[in-house]
Backbone bond lengths (Angstrom), bond angles and torsions (degrees), N, CA, C in turn:
res aa  C-N    CA-C-N  psi(-1)  N-CA   C-N-CA  omega(-1)  CA-C   N-CA-C  phi
1 M - - - 1.450 - - 1.529 109.20 -
2 T 1.336 117.15 134.54 1.457 120.34 -179.67 1.520 110.28 -92.66
3 R 1.301 114.45 147.61 1.459 120.48 178.44 1.521 110.48 -81.98
4 A 1.320 116.31 143.33 1.461 120.34 176.11 1.523 108.45 -68.00
5 R 1.308 116.14 141.68 1.453 120.79 -179.98 1.520 110.18 -91.99
6 G 1.310 115.60 153.39 1.453 120.72 175.55 1.514 112.75 83.12
7 R 1.293 113.29 -177.24 1.466 119.97 -178.26 1.528 109.05 -76.59
8 P 1.325 117.49 146.56 1.469 119.08 178.48 1.528 110.25 -67.62
9 P 1.321 117.47 147.83 1.463 119.95 -179.37 1.521 111.55 -66.18
10 L 1.322 115.42 149.69 1.455 120.28 176.41 1.526 109.68 -71.60
11 P 1.324 117.73 154.97 1.471 119.73 177.56 1.527 110.84 -60.24
12 E 1.304 116.04 155.02 1.469 122.78 179.19 1.527 110.57 -50.13
13 G 1.321 116.88 130.85 1.459 121.91 177.89 1.520 114.24 86.10
14 H 1.322 118.37 -3.05 1.456 121.00 -178.88 1.527 112.72 -105.68
15 A 1.300 117.09 -9.68 1.459 119.83 -179.49 1.528 110.44 -67.12
16 R 1.318 116.43 141.66 1.456 120.21 179.23 1.522 111.23 -75.18
17 R 1.297 117.13 -30.60 1.457 122.15 -178.41 1.529 109.74 -133.98
18 A 1.315 115.26 146.29 1.465 120.24 173.54 1.527 107.78 -91.73
19 T 1.304 116.02 150.03 1.458 120.96 178.68 1.520 109.35 -89.91
20 I 1.316 115.41 133.45 1.466 121.79 176.28 1.521 107.38 -125.54
21 A 1.306 116.69 121.94 1.463 120.83 174.85 1.519 107.61 -87.68
22 L 1.314 116.84 134.65 1.461 121.20 -173.89 1.516 110.01 -141.20
23 R 1.295 115.86 133.18 1.462 120.34 172.92 1.524 107.41 -102.99
24 A 1.318 115.74 135.50 1.463 120.89 -179.06 1.525 108.82 -140.79
25 T 1.320 115.33 161.49 1.456 119.38 176.27 1.524 109.37 -70.10
26 A 1.312 115.94 159.36 1.459 120.23 177.87 1.531 110.15 -61.05
27 E 1.319 116.67 -37.31 1.466 120.82 179.73 1.530 110.93 -63.27
28 L 1.333 117.07 -45.28 1.464 120.14 178.92 1.522 110.58 -64.60
29 R 1.310 117.43 -41.02 1.466 121.95 178.20 1.523 110.18 -60.54
30 T 1.318 117.16 -41.53 1.461 121.53 179.07 1.522 110.96 -65.84
31 R 1.318 116.45 -46.37 1.472 120.43 179.51 1.525 111.33 -61.64
32 L 1.310 116.20 -42.76 1.463 121.09 179.20 1.531 110.21 -64.87
33 G 1.318 116.61 -41.70 1.461 121.06 178.01 1.516 112.30 -63.41
34 E 1.326 116.74 -40.82 1.468 121.02 178.26 1.528 110.69 -65.50
35 A 1.334 116.30 -41.93 1.467 120.40 178.79 1.522 110.62 -65.16
36 A 1.326 116.88 -39.87 1.467 121.13 179.00 1.525 110.04 -64.14
37 L 1.301 116.44 -43.94 1.459 120.72 179.80 1.530 110.83 -62.73
38 A 1.325 116.61 -44.65 1.469 121.16 -178.98 1.527 111.96 -65.34
39 S 1.329 116.96 -31.95 1.468 120.25 -176.60 1.522 112.85 -92.09
40 G 1.329 116.60 -11.41 1.460 119.78 -177.88 1.521 113.16 80.18
41 R 1.336 116.66 13.87 1.461 120.65 178.14 1.524 109.61 -99.69
42 S 1.321 115.47 161.89 1.461 119.74 173.20 1.533 107.90 -74.99
43 L 1.294 116.28 166.08 1.460 121.03 178.10 1.532 110.14 -59.07
44 S 1.322 116.68 -42.98 1.471 120.48 179.02 1.518 111.61 -64.47
45 Q 1.327 116.96 -42.44 1.462 120.33 179.19 1.524 111.41 -63.45
46 E 1.321 116.25 -40.75 1.465 120.59 179.86 1.526 110.59 -65.56
47 A 1.322 116.72 -43.41 1.466 120.52 179.02 1.527 110.50 -64.15
48 E 1.331 117.14 -42.70 1.463 120.90 179.48 1.527 110.78 -63.03
49 L 1.322 117.30 -45.45 1.456 121.37 179.90 1.524 111.28 -60.53
50 R 1.321 116.06 -44.25 1.460 119.65 -178.41 1.530 111.78 -68.02
51 L 1.310 118.16 -35.19 1.462 120.69 175.13 1.525 110.65 -67.18
52 E 1.327 116.69 -44.48 1.461 120.06 177.64 1.530 110.59 -59.72
53 N 1.336 116.57 -43.18 1.464 120.47 179.19 1.523 112.21 -63.12
54 S 1.322 117.47 -34.83 1.463 119.34 179.73 1.527 110.79 -66.28
55 F 1.329 117.28 -36.96 1.463 120.02 176.51 1.522 110.66 -69.67
56 R 1.333 117.04 -40.16 1.462 120.90 177.12 1.531 110.28 -61.88
57 D 1.330 116.43 -42.63 1.465 120.16 178.68 1.521 111.27 -62.46
58 D 1.338 117.25 -39.92 1.465 120.92 176.70 1.523 110.92 -59.90
59 E 1.338 116.09 -42.12 1.464 120.52 179.43 1.529 110.79 -65.26
60 I 1.320 116.90 -41.40 1.467 121.02 179.16 1.519 110.16 -64.04
61 L 1.320 117.94 -43.87 1.466 121.41 179.06 1.528 111.39 -62.40
62 A 1.327 116.74 -38.00 1.469 120.31 177.93 1.522 110.62 -65.61
63 I 1.333 117.33 -41.01 1.467 120.86 177.44 1.520 110.39 -63.91
64 L 1.317 117.24 -44.62 1.466 120.80 179.16 1.526 111.65 -62.64
65 A 1.323 116.81 -37.46 1.466 120.20 177.80 1.525 110.85 -64.40
66 R 1.347 116.54 -40.27 1.472 119.47 177.28 1.524 111.21 -65.68
67 I 1.325 117.35 -39.81 1.465 120.77 177.95 1.521 109.98 -64.46
68 E 1.323 116.40 -44.89 1.467 120.60 179.20 1.526 111.03 -59.88
69 A 1.328 117.04 -41.12 1.466 121.07 179.47 1.528 110.77 -63.84
70 R 1.328 116.79 -38.72 1.468 120.37 179.25 1.528 111.69 -69.12
71 L 1.334 116.10 -34.10 1.457 120.17 -177.33 1.525 113.02 -85.48
72 D 1.325 116.45 -14.05 1.465 120.58 -175.89 1.529 110.12 -52.32
73 G 1.287 115.88 121.83 1.451 120.96 179.21 1.512 114.23 92.57
74 H 1.323 117.27 -23.94 1.456 120.01 -178.65 1.520 112.34 -79.04
75 L 1.310 116.20 -24.59 1.461 119.63 -177.17 1.530 112.70 -104.30
76 A 1.299 116.96 3.07 1.462 119.86 -179.07 1.523 109.25 -68.31
77 L 1.321 115.21 137.28 1.459 120.30 178.08 1.518 109.92 -79.21
78 P 1.320 117.22 144.06 1.465 118.86 173.11 1.525 108.81 -59.70
79 E 1.324 116.31 152.45 1.470 120.78 -176.71 1.518 111.73 -56.52
80 E 1.329 117.17 -38.94 1.471 119.72 -178.27 1.523 110.65 -63.72
81 T 1.333 116.05 -40.91 1.466 120.04 -178.50 1.531 109.70 -68.33
82 A 1.313 117.01 -42.95 1.454 120.73 178.32 1.522 110.51 -60.97
83 A 1.325 117.12 -42.64 1.471 121.26 179.29 1.520 110.09 -64.46
84 A 1.330 117.48 -40.80 1.462 121.20 179.91 1.534 110.96 -64.14
85 I 1.311 116.62 -38.52 1.462 120.18 178.20 1.514 110.24 -66.10
86 Q 1.334 117.04 -41.34 1.465 120.32 177.76 1.520 111.33 -62.45
87 D 1.348 116.97 -38.24 1.461 121.03 177.92 1.518 110.58 -63.44
88 L 1.316 118.08 -37.86 1.452 121.78 179.94 1.519 111.10 -66.69
89 D 1.326 116.23 -34.84 1.461 120.92 -179.11 1.525 112.22 -73.62
90 A 1.331 117.25 -22.34 1.470 121.31 -175.44 1.502 112.12 -75.52
């Protein structure tokens, strides 16, 4: 019988990070590796950070969309003012 290599796994629910298997193109792998090297992070850390940022960006875009919906119509210039601005540009 062969011995398992490496450290034994932590009990369920005690791991600091979950494992995610991911397939990516060679180009994406290269770009991610270059970004990790430039930032001083590991490949896994860089991938995790970029995924977290994508969710944060989604949340920010949703907030901005709600703000835009609330402001819709409130910031519109009266027709006379818009026409006057166009005249100045001419």
